[in-house]
DRENNU-500587 format. One record per atom (N, C-alpha, C): x, y, z; residue in one letter; chain; residue number from 1; atom name. Coordinates in steps of 0.2 Angstrom, whole numbers. Example, Ala and Ser with C-alpha at 12.3 -4.5 7.8 and 13.67 -1.06 7.14 Angstrom:
<recs>
   east  north     up  residu  chaine  num  atome
     66    -28     39       A       A    1      N
     62    -22     39       A       A    1     CA
     66    -16     39       A       A    1      C
     64    -11     35       S       A    2      N
     68     -5     36       S       A    2     CA
     64      0     39       S       A    2      C
</recs>
This chain:
<recs>
   east  north     up  residu  chaine  num  atome
   -606   -442    578       M       A    1      N
   -612   -437    578       M       A    1     CA
   -611   -431    572       M       A    1      C
   -602   -433    569       A       A    2      N
   -603   -428    564       A       A    2     CA
   -607   -429    558       A       A    2      C
   -609   -435    556       R       A    3      N
   -613   -437    551       R       A    3     CA
   -620   -435    552       R       A    3      C
   -622   -434    557       G       A    4      N
   -628   -431    558       G       A    4     CA
   -629   -424    557       G       A    4      C
   -623   -421    558       A       A    5      N
   -622   -413    558       A       A    5     CA
   -622   -411    551       A       A    5      C
   -620   -416    547       Q       A    6      N
   -619   -415    539       Q       A    6     CA
   -624   -417    535       Q       A    6      C
   -627   -422    538       G       A    7      N
   -634   -424    535       G       A    7     CA
   -632   -432    532       G       A    7      C
   -638   -435    530       P       A    8      N
   -637   -442    530       P       A    8     CA
   -634   -441    521       P       A    8      C
   -636   -437    517       R       A    9      N
   -634   -437    510       R       A    9     CA
   -627   -433    508       R       A    9      C
   -622   -432    514       A       A   10      N
   -619   -427    511       A       A   10     CA
   -613   -433    508       A       A   10      C
   -612   -438    511       G       A   11      N
   -607   -441    508       G       A   11     CA
   -609   -444    501       G       A   11      C
   -614   -445    499       R       A   12      N
   -616   -448    492       R       A   12     CA
   -615   -441    488       R       A   12      C
   -616   -435    489       R       A   13      N
   -616   -429    485       R       A   13     CA
   -609   -429    484       R       A   13      C
   -605   -429    487       Q       A   14      N
   -598   -429    487       Q       A   14     CA
   -595   -434    482       Q       A   14      C
   -597   -439    484       S       A   15      N
   -594   -444    478       S       A   15     CA
   -598   -444    471       S       A   15      C
   -604   -441    471       A       A   16      N
   -605   -441    464       A       A   16     CA
   -601   -434    461       A       A   16      C
   -600   -429    464       T       A   17      N
   -598   -423    462       T       A   17     CA
   -589   -426    461       T       A   17      C
   -586   -429    465       S       A   18      N
   -581   -430    463       S       A   18     CA
   -580   -434    457       S       A   18      C
   -584   -440    455       S       A   19      N
   -584   -443    449       S       A   19     CA
   -586   -439    443       S       A   19      C
   -592   -435    444       G       A   20      N
   -593   -430    438       G       A   20     CA
   -587   -425    437       G       A   20      C
   -582   -423    443       G       A   21      N
   -576   -419    442       G       A   21     CA
   -572   -422    436       G       A   21      C
   -572   -428    439       R       A   22      N
   -565   -432    434       R       A   22     CA
   -568   -432    429       R       A   22      C
   -574   -433    426       A       A   23      N
   -576   -435    420       A       A   23     CA
   -574   -427    414       A       A   23      C
   -576   -421    418       L       A   24      N
   -576   -415    416       L       A   24     CA
   -570   -412    415       L       A   24      C
   -564   -416    419       E       A   25      N
   -558   -415    418       E       A   25     CA
   -555   -419    412       E       A   25      C
   -557   -424    412       A       A   26      N
   -555   -429    406       A       A   26     CA
   -557   -426    399       A       A   26      C
   -565   -423    399       W       A   27      N
   -567   -420    392       W       A   27     CA
   -563   -414    391       W       A   27      C
   -562   -409    396       T       A   28      N
   -558   -403    395       T       A   28     CA
   -551   -404    392       T       A   28      C
   -548   -409    395       A       A   29      N
   -541   -411    391       A       A   29     CA
   -541   -413    384       A       A   29      C
   -546   -418    383       E       A   30      N
   -547   -420    376       E       A   30     CA
   -550   -414    372       E       A   30      C
   -554   -408    374       S       A   31      N
   -557   -406    370       S       A   31     CA
   -552   -399    367       S       A   31      C
   -553   -399    361       P       A   32      N
   -547   -394    358       P       A   32     CA
   -552   -387    359       P       A   32      C
   -556   -384    360       A       A   33      N
   -559   -377    360       A       A   33     CA
   -566   -379    366       A       A   33      C
   -564   -379    371       P       A   34      N
   -569   -378    378       P       A   34     CA
   -574   -373    376       P       A   34      C
   -573   -367    372       K       A   35      N
   -577   -362    371       K       A   35     CA
   -583   -365    366       K       A   35      C
   -582   -370    363       L       A   36      N
   -587   -371    358       L       A   36     CA
   -594   -372    361       L       A   36      C
   -594   -374    368       G       A   37      N
   -602   -376    370       G       A   37     CA
   -605   -368    372       G       A   37      C
   -600   -364    372       L       A   38      N
   -605   -358    373       L       A   38     CA
   -607   -354    366       L       A   38      C
   -603   -356    360       D       A   39      N
   -606   -354    355       D       A   39     CA
   -611   -358    352       D       A   39      C
   -612   -364    355       I       A   40      N
   -619   -366    352       I       A   40     CA
   -625   -365    357       I       A   40      C
   -623   -363    362       V       A   41      N
   -628   -360    366       V       A   41     CA
   -630   -352    364       V       A   41      C
   -626   -350    362       A       A   42      N
   -628   -343    359       A       A   42     CA
   -633   -344    352       A       A   42      C
   -629   -348    348       V       A   43      N
   -634   -350    343       V       A   43     CA
   -640   -353    344       V       A   43      C
   -641   -357    348       A       A   44      N
   -648   -360    351       A       A   44     CA
   -652   -354    353       A       A   44      C
   -650   -350    357       S       A   45      N
   -654   -344    361       S       A   45     CA
   -656   -339    354       S       A   45      C
   -652   -339    348       R       A   46      N
   -653   -334    343       R       A   46     CA
   -659   -338    340       R       A   46      C
   -659   -343    338       F       A   47      N
   -665   -346    335       F       A   47     CA
   -671   -346    340       F       A   47      C
   -671   -347    346       T       A   48      N
   -676   -347    350       T       A   48     CA
   -679   -341    348       T       A   48      C
   -675   -334    350       R       A   49      N
   -679   -329    349       R       A   49     CA
   -681   -327    343       R       A   49      C
   -679   -330    338       L       A   50      N
   -682   -329    330       L       A   50     CA
   -690   -333    331       L       A   50      C
   -690   -338    333       E       A   51      N
   -695   -343    334       E       A   51     CA
   -701   -340    338       E       A   51      C
   -700   -337    344       K       A   52      N
   -705   -332    348       K       A   52     CA
   -707   -327    343       K       A   52      C
   -703   -322    340       R       A   53      N
   -705   -318    335       R       A   53     CA
   -709   -319    330       R       A   53      C
   -708   -326    327       G       A   54      N
   -713   -329    322       G       A   54     CA
   -708   -328    315       G       A   54      C
   -702   -327    315       S       A   55      N
   -698   -327    310       S       A   55     CA
   -695   -334    307       S       A   55      C
   -696   -339    311       Y       A   56      N
   -692   -345    310       Y       A   56     CA
   -697   -349    305       Y       A   56      C
   -703   -348    304       Y       A   57      N
   -709   -351    300       Y       A   57     CA
   -707   -349    294       Y       A   57      C
   -706   -352    288       V       A   58      N
   -707   -351    282       V       A   58     CA
   -712   -355    279       V       A   58      C
   -717   -352    275       G       A   59      N
   -721   -356    271       G       A   59     CA
   -728   -352    272       G       A   59      C
   -734   -356    270       P       A   60      N
   -741   -353    270       P       A   60     CA
   -742   -352    277       P       A   60      C
   -748   -349    277       C       A   61      N
   -749   -345    285       C       A   61     CA
   -754   -352    286       C       A   61      C
   -753   -355    293       P       A   62      N
   -758   -360    295       P       A   62     CA
   -764   -358    297       P       A   62      C
   -765   -351    297       L       A   63      N
   -771   -348    300       L       A   63     CA
   -777   -348    293       L       A   63      C
   -773   -347    288       H       A   64      N
   -777   -345    282       H       A   64     CA
   -774   -350    276       H       A   64      C
   -775   -356    275       P       A   65      N
   -773   -361    271       P       A   65     CA
   -775   -360    263       P       A   65      C
   -781   -356    262       E       A   66      N
   -783   -354    255       E       A   66     CA
   -778   -348    253       E       A   66      C
   -775   -345    256       A       A   67      N
   -771   -338    255       A       A   67     CA
   -765   -340    250       A       A   67      C
</recs>
């Protein structure tokens, strides 16, 4: 009855999390600077903001090709 109380997918979710946790631990142990991922996200969001403002595109205006 305990399995029904937890739901039919509880066992699968736990095994997927534990294997993912082991992979994350191995990557963290090999990684010299875990903070690097946060820096990449910051740079990507900076470029996204520039693109939304229209500052990312460099070249002739696509709406006025003759100008």
